[in-house]
Each structure stands twice: as C-alpha cells, then as structure tokens.
N, C-alpha and C positions, 0 to 999 in steps of 0.2 A: 121380729121388727117391733120397735116401740111405736105405739099408736100416737104418742105425742110428737115423736120425731117425724112420723109420716105426715101429720097435720101441721108440722112446723110450729108447734105451740111452744112459746118461750116462757109464759107465765101461767101457772095453774091457779085459778081463782078459788079461794076458800068459800066463796058464796055460791059457787056452782055445785050444789049438792048432788046433782045427777051424776056428774063425773066421778065424784069421790065415793059414791055408794057402790060403784063397780069395783073399787079396791077394798071394800069391806064386806066380808061374808056375813052370814046370819049371826055368828058369835060376836061380832063387833070388833074383832082384831084387824089390824092393818095387814094385808097380805104381803108376803115377801116378794122380792123382785122376780123370782122365777115363776111365781104364780100370777102376778099381776101383768107381766109382760112388758114392763117399763124398763128403760135403760137406767143405769145408775144415777145419772144426773136428774132425770125426771122422777125417779123413785124418791129421791131426797126431797124434791119440791112437793111431791104428792103427799109424803108423810107430814111435812110442815103444814100443808094446807088442811089436812085432816085434823091435825092437832089444834089448829086455829079454829076450825069449824066446831070442834067439840067444846072448846073453851067458850064459844059464843052460843052454845046449845042449838046449833043448826042441825047437827047429827048426834045421835046418842053415843054414850061411851059403851054401853052394853045393851042387849035386847032382853026383854023379859021372856 
C-alpha cells in the first residue's frame, strides 16, 4: 500500500525534507518505486519534489 494514498496526500511538498529523506538512501539516489513503496502517481510527484529540493539546496545531491 502506498503511504501517500493511505494518508490521502494529493500534493507532496518539496519543502518537507523529512518526507523526502525517506525516499533517499545514504548514497543520495532516489529509490525506485518497488523500494520506496509509493504508487506510480505518487512516485512521479515524489521524484519531482526531490529534484526541486535539490535545486534549492534543501537536500544534498550526494553525501560525502
């Protein structure tokens, strides 16, 4: 079950770093759908939010 569908989340906010860090492992890559547990619709929105947050330097591209 998608956790965003369970919570009835329609919009994934790019400023909510805590939510996005669960979709990014230590290496800094965005996890695929089968590992993140999101449905296809919310995975696309999650990916867009992560990319926006990286652009604004809210989360890092890679870790040291």
